[in-house]
N, C-alpha and C positions, 0 to 999 in steps of 0.2 A: 526588487520591484522598483520601477520608475515612477516618479511624481508626474503625473499629466497636466497639472495645472499650469505648468510653466510660468508661474507669477513669483516675483521674489517679494517676501514679506518684510520690507524695510526696517519696520519697527522691531521685530523680531531679532533681524540680523544684526542691527545696531546694538540692541540690549546684549546680545551674546557676545559680540565684538568688544564691547566695552567691560566684559565681565571675564573674558579669556586670561589664562595665566599667561605672562610673558614667556618669550622663546626660551630665556636662559632656565627659567624656572622648570619648565616643559623638558629640557635637555637633562636637567638634573634628576628629575623625576624618572625618566627613562633610565639613567644609569642605575638608580636605585631598583628600579623593576628588573633590570638585567642581572642584578646580584641575586634576586627573588626567583629568577628563572633558571638558576642552576640548582638541580636536586640535592648536591653535596652540601652547598651553602645554606640551603633550607633545611637540611637535616642538622647541621651545625646550629642554625638558629633555633630549631625545634629543642635539641639539648640544652641551649642555654636557656629557653624559656622554663626549663625544669630546675635547673641547678647552675651556679657559678662553676666555671671548670677550668683546669690547667690544660694545657697542651697534651700533656702525657694523658689525662684523662679522655681528651678528645680523640687523640689517635687511636685508643683502645675502641672507644665507641664507634668510631668511622670504620675502623679496621683498615687505616691507611697509614702511610710514614708520616714521621714529624714534619719533614719539609712540605709535603703535599698539604696537610692541614694548616701549616702556617702560611701557606700561599694564600689558602682560601680565607684565613683570619686575615690577612694583611687587606684584601679586597674588601672585606667586610668593614674593617676598622677605616679604611679610606672613604667609605661611603657612611661613615658615622653611624653603622647598624649595631656595632659592638663596641665595648670599650674594654681596657685592660688595666690590672693594679699588679704591682709587684709585692710579693711576700716572700722576703729571704731570696732565696734562688729560684722560686716559682712564679710565675706570670698566670695570674688568673683571668678568664674572660667571662663577660656578662653582657647582656644586652644594654645599649646605650640609653633608652629610655621605654616607656610603655607604649610609644607609638609603634614600635616594631612588633611587639605582641599583639596590638590591634590589628596591624596588615596581615599577619600571620592569621590569626583567628577568624578575621573577615573572610579570607580565602578559604580556609579550612570549613568554616561554616557554609559559604556558597557551594563548595564541593559536595557537602552532605545533604543539601537540599533537594527533595524529591523534584525530578524535572516536570516541569508543565509544559503542556503541549498548547501552543495559542493557534487559534484558528486564522487564518488569513482572510482579510476581508477584500473582495473584489468589487 
């Protein structure tokens, strides 16, 4: 629906423009959301929400090869969504911080909300 008033509300525009995130931040946010846009990476994040896991554990959970899982983990590490630690010959993965859980939980909660039908005003 188009706005029919054809009037620019300069005070509102100025306030919003002054508060917008800068383009670099928005580009980095888009990269993070691209990681979240992949169901395989989301499943890995979901698994790591529940437990710290090694690559072998994740390959079993994901029913994927180790190189495929490692590829996804590399992307998640590059975006600082997961971190790893070495213990002997094993490398264990976990979420970088609680913000990743918040993003996942927020989206999950949104999906489970009952759909609200809004009436259009004319």
